[in-house]
C-alpha positions in Angstrom: 139.7 -11.9 33.2 136.9 -10.6 35.6 133.9 -12.8 36.2 131.6 -10.4 34.6 133.7 -10.4 31.5 133.7 -14.0 31.3 129.9 -14.3 31.9 129.2 -11.4 29.2 131.5 -13.4 27.0 129.9 -16.6 27.3 126.5 -14.9 26.5 127.9 -12.9 23.4 129.2 -16.3 22.2 125.4 -17.6 22.3 123.7 -14.6 21.0 126.2 -14.7 18.2 125.8 -18.4 17.3 123.8 -18.9 14.3 120.8 -21.3 14.1 121.0 -21.7 18.0 117.9 -23.2 19.4 117.1 -21.3 22.6 115.2 -24.0 25.2 116.9 -22.3 28.1 115.9 -19.0 28.7 112.2 -19.0 29.0 111.9 -16.8 25.9 109.0 -17.1 23.6 110.0 -17.8 20.0 106.5 -17.8 18.4 106.1 -15.7 15.0 104.9 -12.4 16.2 101.3 -11.3 15.0 101.5 -8.8 11.8 100.0 -6.2 13.7 103.1 -6.1 16.3 105.5 -6.0 13.6 103.7 -3.3 12.0 103.7 -1.0 14.9 107.2 -1.6 15.2 107.8 -0.6 11.6 105.8 2.3 11.8 107.9 3.6 14.9 111.0 3.4 12.4 109.0 4.8 9.6 107.9 8.0 11.3 111.0 8.2 13.3 109.3 8.4 16.5 112.5 7.3 18.4 113.6 10.9 18.3 111.4 11.5 21.3 111.1 10.3 24.9 108.2 8.4 26.2 106.0 9.7 28.7 107.8 8.8 32.3 105.0 6.4 33.5 104.6 4.9 30.3 102.0 5.4 27.1 98.6 5.7 28.6 97.1 2.9 26.5 99.9 0.7 27.6 99.4 1.2 31.2 95.3 1.0 30.8 96.0 -2.3 28.9 98.6 -3.9 31.1 96.1 -3.2 34.3 92.9 -4.5 32.0 95.0 -7.5 31.0 95.4 -8.4 34.8 91.8 -7.3 35.6 93.7 -4.6 38.1 92.0 -1.7 36.8 91.8 -0.2 40.2 95.4 -0.3 40.5 98.1 1.9 38.8 100.5 0.8 36.3 104.4 2.2 36.1 105.9 0.9 32.5 109.8 -0.3 33.2 112.6 -1.5 31.1 111.5 -5.1 31.7 110.6 -7.0 34.8 114.2 -7.2 36.0 114.4 -3.6 36.2 111.1 -3.3 38.2 112.3 -5.5 40.7 115.6 -3.8 41.1 113.7 -0.4 41.4 111.3 -1.6 44.2 113.9 -3.5 46.3 116.2 -0.2 46.1 112.8 2.1 47.2 111.4 0.0 49.7 114.4 -2.1 51.4 116.9 -0.6 53.8 119.9 -2.2 55.9 118.8 -4.7 58.5 115.5 -5.1 56.6 114.8 -9.0 56.0 113.6 -10.1 52.5 111.9 -13.7 52.0 111.5 -15.6 49.1 111.7 -19.5 48.1 114.3 -21.8 47.2 114.4 -22.4 44.0 113.2 -18.6 43.0 114.5 -16.0 40.2 117.8 -15.2 41.9 118.4 -11.7 40.8 116.0 -9.8 43.4 118.3 -11.5 46.1 121.1 -9.8 44.7 119.3 -6.3 44.7 118.1 -6.7 48.3 121.7 -7.8 49.5 123.1 -4.4 47.8 121.0 -2.3 49.8 121.9 -4.2 53.0 118.9 -6.4 53.3 119.3 -10.1 54.5 117.9 -12.9 52.6 115.9 -15.8 53.9 115.0 -18.6 51.4 112.2 -21.2 52.4 112.9 -24.5 50.4 110.3 -25.6 48.1 112.0 -28.3 45.7 111.5 -31.8 46.5 108.8 -34.2 47.0 108.6 -33.7 50.8 107.3 -29.9 50.0 105.1 -30.6 47.1 107.2 -28.3 44.9 105.4 -25.6 46.4 105.1 -23.0 48.9 103.2 -24.1 52.0 101.8 -20.7 53.4 102.4 -22.3 57.1 106.2 -22.6 56.2 105.9 -19.1 55.5 104.5 -17.9 58.3 107.4 -19.8 60.3 110.1 -17.7 58.3 108.6 -14.3 59.1 110.3 -12.4 61.6 109.6 -8.9 63.0 112.6 -7.8 60.5 110.4 -9.2 57.7 110.0 -6.3 55.4 109.2 -7.9 51.8 108.3 -11.4 50.8 108.8 -12.2 46.9 106.8 -14.7 45.5 107.4 -15.9 41.9 104.2 -17.6 40.8 103.8 -19.4 38.6 107.4 -20.5 40.0 110.4 -20.3 37.9 111.9 -22.8 37.3 109.5 -25.3 38.8 106.4 -24.4 37.1 104.2 -24.9 40.0 101.3 -22.0 41.0 99.9 -21.1 43.5 95.9 -22.2 44.9 93.6 -19.5 45.3 93.3 -21.1 48.9 97.3 -20.6 49.1 97.0 -17.1 47.8 94.4 -16.2 50.5 96.8 -17.7 53.3 99.8 -16.1 52.1 98.3 -12.8 51.6 96.9 -12.9 55.1 100.4 -14.0 56.5 102.3 -11.0 54.5 99.4 -8.6 55.7 99.4 -9.7 59.3 103.5 -9.0 59.5 103.0 -5.6 57.7 105.1 -6.7 55.3 105.1 -5.9 51.3 104.5 -8.6 48.8 105.9 -8.8 45.6 104.1 -11.0 43.0 106.4 -11.7 40.2 103.8 -13.2 37.7 106.2 -13.0 34.6 104.5 -16.6 33.8 100.9 -16.1 34.7 99.6 -16.1 30.8 101.2 -19.8 30.5 99.3 -21.3 33.8 96.0 -23.1 33.7 94.7 -21.5 36.7 96.2 -18.1 38.4 95.2 -15.4 41.4 96.8 -12.5 41.4 97.7 -11.7 45.1 96.8 -7.9 44.5 93.1 -9.0 44.5 93.4 -9.9 48.3 96.0 -7.7 49.5 96.2 -4.4 46.9 97.5 -1.8 49.7 100.8 -3.4 49.5 101.0 -5.9 46.9 103.6 -5.0 43.9 102.5 -7.0 40.9 105.5 -7.6 38.3 104.7 -7.7 34.8 106.6 -8.8 31.9 106.5 -8.6 28.0 109.4 -10.7 27.6 107.7 -14.1 28.0 104.1 -14.4 26.5 104.6 -11.6 23.9 108.3 -13.0 23.5 109.7 -9.3 23.5 112.9 -10.2 25.6 115.0 -8.1 23.6 112.7 -5.0 23.9 113.0 -4.8 27.4 109.6 -3.7 28.4 107.4 -4.6 31.6 105.8 -2.9 34.4 105.0 -2.5 38.1 101.1 -2.6 39.1 100.5 -1.4 42.4 98.3 1.0 44.8 98.3 4.5 43.5 100.4 5.7 46.9 103.1 2.6 46.0 103.5 3.9 42.4 103.6 7.4 43.5 106.8 6.9 45.7 108.3 4.3 42.8 107.5 7.2 40.1 109.3 9.9 42.3 112.9 8.7 41.6 112.9 5.8 39.1 116.0 4.5 37.4 114.5 5.9 33.8 112.7 8.8 34.4 112.6 9.8 30.5 110.4 6.9 29.8 111.0 3.3 28.6 111.7 2.5 25.1 109.0 4.2 22.9 109.8 1.3 20.4 109.2 -1.6 22.8 105.8 0.2 24.2 104.4 0.4 20.9 105.1 -3.0 20.2 103.9 -4.2 23.7 100.3 -2.0 23.2 100.1 -3.7 19.9 100.5 -6.9 21.5 97.8 -6.4 23.9 95.2 -5.3 21.4 95.6 -8.6 19.3 96.4 -11.1 22.4 93.0 -12.6 22.5 93.4 -13.7 18.7 97.1 -14.6 18.7 98.1 -15.8 21.9 95.6 -19.2 22.3 97.7 -20.8 19.7 101.1 -19.7 21.2 99.6 -21.6 24.4 98.6 -24.6 22.7 101.9 -24.9 21.0 104.0 -24.7 24.2 101.6 -27.2 26.2 102.2 -29.6 23.1 105.8 -29.2 23.4 105.6 -30.0 27.1 103.9 -33.2 26.0 106.5 -34.5 23.7 109.0 -33.7 26.2 107.1 -35.7 29.1 106.8 -38.5 26.8 110.4 -38.8 25.5 111.2 -38.5 29.6 108.9 -41.2 30.6 110.7 -43.4 28.3 114.0 -43.0 29.6 115.1 -44.8 33.0 116.6 -42.6 35.5 114.9 -39.6 34.2 111.8 -37.8 36.1 109.6 -34.6 35.3 108.5 -33.8 38.8 106.1 -31.4 37.8 103.8 -31.9 34.8 102.1 -30.0 33.4 103.9 -26.8 34.1 102.0 -23.5 34.6 105.0 -21.9 32.9 106.4 -22.1 29.3 109.1 -24.6 30.7 109.7 -28.0 32.3 112.3 -29.4 34.9 114.0 -32.5 34.1 115.3 -34.2 37.0 118.6 -36.1 35.9 119.8 -37.3 39.5 118.5 -40.6 39.1 120.4 -41.3 35.7 124.2 -40.8 37.3 124.3 -37.6 34.9 125.1 -34.2 36.2 122.8 -31.2 34.7 126.1 -29.3 33.6 127.5 -32.4 31.7 124.0 -32.7 29.9 123.7 -28.8 29.2 127.2 -29.1 27.6 126.2 -32.2 25.3 123.4 -30.2 24.0 125.5 -26.9 23.5 127.8 -28.6 21.3 124.4 -29.2 19.1 123.4 -25.8 19.2 120.8 -26.2 21.8 120.8 -24.3 24.8 119.1 -25.7 28.0 120.0 -24.2 31.7 121.3 -26.2 34.4 119.6 -26.5 37.9 122.5 -24.4 39.5 121.6 -21.3 37.6 118.3 -21.2 40.0 119.7 -22.8 43.0 122.9 -23.8 44.7 121.1 -26.2 47.1 119.0 -28.3 44.6 120.8 -27.4 41.4 122.5 -30.7 41.0 119.2 -32.4 40.8 117.8 -31.3 37.3 117.8 -29.2 34.2 115.3 -26.7 32.8 114.0 -26.9 29.3 112.0 -24.1 27.8 109.1 -25.2 25.2 107.6 -21.6 24.0 109.7 -22.7 21.1 109.3 -24.3 17.4 108.0 -27.8 17.4 110.7 -28.7 15.4 113.0 -27.4 18.0 111.7 -29.5 20.6 111.5 -32.5 18.5 115.3 -32.3 17.6 115.8 -32.0 21.8 113.7 -35.2 22.5 115.2 -36.9 19.7 118.6 -36.0 21.0 117.8 -36.8 24.4 118.9 -40.9 24.6 122.1 -40.4 23.0 123.4 -37.0 24.7 122.4 -38.8 28.1 124.9 -41.6 27.3 127.7 -39.4 26.2 127.0 -36.9 29.2 127.4 -39.9 31.8 131.0 -40.6 30.4 131.7 -36.8 30.7 134.1 -36.0 33.5 135.2 -32.3 32.7 132.3 -29.6 33.4 132.1 -26.7 30.8 132.0 -23.1 32.4 128.3 -22.3 32.6 126.2 -19.3 33.9 
């Protein structure tokens, strides 16, 4: 069986596992606001799904996205999710021989998109105490070359949960501008951050902000997101999009409704996930050999280092999988540092997190004696 078939069968099994607790994909499992449910039900009742949505997205949604970001002077192009946005950007603006710079760890798929069009990928390591788990602007400057066409910044970082300071954003945008490169600011986890600065406020002409509804609103399965950029950039992107018939009108109606009620609904979601982070931190602190290097996290997830425990991340993931709890091994994000940590998503019901922490001492011991490694993706 080919690799993609094995991978798909793995995730098909997860999706069809009744009662699985999703603590591994940073998805938000908070109960939706009734207004969002009603918007989806209305779309179905009215059979609105028979029609195509506007090619750049519903005007209400486009305006809602730029207003949510505070980037009303820029333009939004609605997409089939943030990953589709990244694919589109890489395939539009990169050419063979161009250089694409990002961090290690980072979100892996844009590197695959860059390589697919013939660009080379360079990663700047940020994992470890020596780097403070963050990108120092000077290290980015040292990585830039005359071939650098695009810098990809996941901020807050997935999987680490660190977020750039305003001074760091000032420096990073200055470096990218001086290089004449484009900056992709993937702010998928912005809504969970304690403080966040948008690069587009410093470098609006060539910053592409990638926006997602998968995490803060919990619409991962509906696949809706957006690209926000200067009108000239969006004009080029809109000339040959992967989907020129408009993203799902069902998903767009849900997203627009979510933005309308965000101020009354999301604060409780944010408070719950931060409390879940605290529960995990307290549990980790009680176990010798485990460590949470970034706390609090600016994302809806936390990293737990297992290296000091003598347990491989894969073994711990496999033990939790046997209890219908999905967490992620570090190798999913980085082959260089992946043997050091697992990632746990916390925008989930508190009882899921409580079960995770209650099982942690026992499953850590079981994982310590586990020789085989389950096939994970």
